[in-house]
C-alpha positions in Angstrom: 60.0 173.1 40.2 60.1 176.7 39.2 57.2 179.1 39.9 58.7 181.9 37.9 60.1 181.6 34.3 61.5 185.1 34.1 60.9 188.7 35.1 60.2 191.7 32.9 61.2 194.4 35.2 59.2 193.7 38.4 56.5 191.8 36.4 56.8 188.0 36.9 56.3 185.5 34.1 54.8 182.6 36.1 55.1 179.0 35.0 51.5 178.4 36.2 50.0 180.9 33.7 52.3 179.7 30.9 51.4 176.1 31.3 47.7 176.8 31.6 47.8 178.8 28.4 49.7 176.0 26.7 47.0 173.5 27.9 44.2 175.6 26.3 46.2 176.0 23.1 47.1 172.4 22.7 43.6 171.1 23.7 42.2 173.4 21.0 44.7 172.2 18.5 43.9 168.5 19.2 40.2 169.4 19.1 40.7 170.9 15.7 42.4 167.8 14.5 39.7 165.5 15.8 36.9 167.7 14.3 38.6 167.8 10.9 39.1 164.0 11.0 35.4 163.6 11.8 34.5 165.2 8.5 31.4 167.2 9.5 33.1 170.6 8.9 33.1 171.5 12.6 36.8 172.3 12.6 36.1 175.9 11.3 34.5 176.6 14.7 37.0 175.0 17.0 39.4 177.9 17.4 36.7 180.4 18.3 35.0 177.9 20.6 38.4 177.2 22.2 38.8 180.9 23.0 35.3 181.3 24.5 35.4 178.0 26.3 38.9 178.6 27.5 38.1 181.9 29.0 34.9 180.6 30.6 36.8 177.6 31.9 39.4 179.9 33.6 36.6 181.9 35.3 34.7 178.8 36.3 37.9 177.1 37.7 38.8 180.1 39.8 35.4 180.9 41.1 34.7 177.2 41.9 37.9 177.1 43.9 37.1 180.4 45.7 33.5 179.7 46.6 33.5 175.9 47.1 36.9 175.3 48.7 38.3 178.5 50.2 35.4 180.9 50.8 36.3 181.0 54.5 39.5 182.8 53.5 38.4 184.8 50.5 35.3 186.3 52.2 37.7 188.4 54.2 40.2 188.9 51.4 38.0 189.9 48.4 40.9 191.7 46.7 42.8 188.4 46.3 40.0 186.5 44.5 41.8 186.9 41.1 45.2 185.9 42.5 45.1 182.4 40.9 48.7 181.7 41.8 47.9 181.6 45.5 45.9 178.4 45.3 44.9 178.1 41.7 41.9 176.7 40.0 39.3 173.9 40.5 39.3 171.6 37.5 35.7 170.6 37.9 34.5 174.2 37.8 36.6 175.0 34.8 35.2 172.0 32.9 31.7 172.8 33.9 31.7 176.4 32.8 33.8 175.7 29.7 31.4 173.0 28.6 28.4 175.3 29.2 30.2 178.0 27.1 30.8 175.4 24.4 27.2 174.3 24.3 26.0 177.9 24.1 28.4 178.5 21.2 27.2 175.3 19.4 23.6 176.2 19.8 24.1 179.8 18.6 25.8 178.4 15.4 23.2 175.6 15.1 25.7 172.8 15.5 25.0 169.4 17.0 26.4 170.1 20.4 26.2 166.5 21.6 28.1 165.2 18.6 30.6 168.0 19.1 31.0 167.0 22.8 31.9 163.5 21.7 34.5 164.8 19.3 36.1 167.1 21.8 36.1 164.9 24.9 39.6 163.5 24.3 40.9 167.1 23.8 39.3 168.3 27.0 41.0 165.6 29.2 44.3 166.2 27.4 44.1 169.8 28.4 43.3 168.8 32.0 46.4 166.6 32.0 48.7 169.4 30.9 47.0 171.8 33.4 48.1 169.5 36.2 51.7 170.2 35.2 51.0 173.8 36.1 49.8 172.7 39.6 53.1 170.8 40.1 55.2 173.8 39.1 53.2 176.1 41.2 53.1 173.9 44.3 49.3 173.7 44.6 46.8 170.8 44.3 49.3 168.9 46.4 49.0 165.7 48.3 48.8 164.9 51.9 51.9 163.8 53.9 53.0 160.2 53.0 54.1 159.4 56.6 57.4 158.2 55.3 60.6 159.3 53.7 59.2 159.1 50.1 57.2 161.8 48.3 57.6 165.3 47.0 59.2 168.1 49.2 58.1 171.4 47.8 60.2 174.7 47.8 59.6 177.1 50.6 57.9 179.6 48.3 54.9 177.3 47.6 51.5 176.9 49.2 52.4 173.2 49.8 55.4 174.2 51.9 53.5 176.8 53.8 50.8 174.2 54.7 53.1 171.2 55.7 56.7 172.4 55.7 59.5 170.2 54.5 57.4 167.1 54.7 57.2 164.5 51.8 53.7 164.7 50.2 51.9 162.3 47.9 52.3 163.2 44.2 48.6 163.6 43.8 48.7 166.1 40.9 51.3 164.0 39.0 49.2 160.8 39.3 46.1 162.8 38.1 48.1 164.0 35.1 49.1 160.4 34.3 45.5 159.1 34.8 44.2 161.8 32.5 46.5 160.6 29.8 45.2 157.1 30.2 41.6 158.4 29.9 42.7 160.4 26.8 43.9 157.1 25.2 40.8 155.2 26.3 38.5 157.8 24.8 40.3 157.7 21.5 39.9 153.9 21.4 36.3 154.2 22.3 35.6 156.7 19.5 36.9 154.1 17.1 34.1 151.7 18.1 30.5 151.7 17.0 29.2 154.0 19.8 26.0 156.0 20.1 26.0 159.8 20.0 26.7 161.2 23.5 28.4 158.1 24.8 31.9 159.3 24.5 31.4 162.5 26.4 29.4 160.6 29.1 32.3 158.1 29.3 34.8 161.0 29.7 32.8 162.4 32.7 32.5 159.0 34.3 36.2 158.1 34.0 37.4 161.4 35.2 35.0 161.5 38.1 36.0 158.1 39.2 39.7 159.0 39.0 39.2 162.3 40.8 37.1 160.6 43.6 39.9 158.2 44.4 42.7 160.7 44.2 41.0 163.0 46.6 41.9 160.5 49.4 45.6 161.5 48.8 45.0 165.3 48.4 46.2 167.5 51.2 45.4 171.0 50.2 42.0 170.9 51.9 40.4 168.4 54.3 36.9 169.7 55.0 34.2 167.0 54.6 30.7 167.7 53.2 28.1 166.2 55.6 31.0 164.5 57.4 31.4 162.0 54.5 33.2 163.2 51.5 35.3 166.1 50.4 33.5 168.7 48.1 35.4 167.4 45.0 34.3 163.9 45.8 30.7 164.9 46.2 30.9 166.7 42.8 32.4 163.5 41.4 29.7 161.3 42.7 27.0 163.6 41.3 28.8 163.9 37.9 29.4 160.2 37.7 25.8 159.3 38.5 24.4 161.8 35.9 26.9 160.6 33.3 26.1 157.0 33.9 22.3 157.6 33.5 23.1 159.6 30.3 25.3 156.8 28.9 22.7 154.2 29.5 20.0 156.4 27.9 22.2 157.0 24.9 22.9 153.3 24.6 19.4 151.9 25.0 17.0 154.7 23.9 15.1 153.8 20.8 15.7 155.8 17.7 19.2 156.8 18.6 
């Protein structure tokens, strides 16, 4: 587990930024492949869309983390808001703003954004999976104490260590990475079926929201409950799952689709 790859003078090359960049590049590449295989000619837009959606996703992920999870700290440390290596990004915020940017791009270029969302859904979840590797290397998005002698013990330079010390923690980010790969495979299989437009993207939202909801019970980087019931990421997952389920059923049964 290495937070730093190398130093150029005093400037650190962080593994977090390197892996996040790799996640965006590989997700864009897989999206290009899927779009080209689809045969509608959308592949010529994928690289540009990947750049815009990737940048928007980075901003969304950071601001979501700052304002929804850690505002109690950052309201008194405004100069540290862009220090992503301190606690990182919130995946849900990154996906949300990245998708919004993608939709805006598609509408501007008069593309069928819903069909494009179906095509790119597997690429998005693959990017999320790779991104979780960045969290592991950085020591954030960590789990809660396991209560036993099994689990991950993070280096003393990480946020996980500063929070719990040399205590074994659940490998929450590793399990999310693995579940994202399973979702990636399921979406590819689903795309090979006779599905309706919009269903694949709705299924992606449902599957990821369900996985994230359950994994939050093992997360230890924040414990605050919304309305005394669920963590903020769980509340977001419930809302996203519900909306996606309604959309999936509409796409499936609406006449004329």
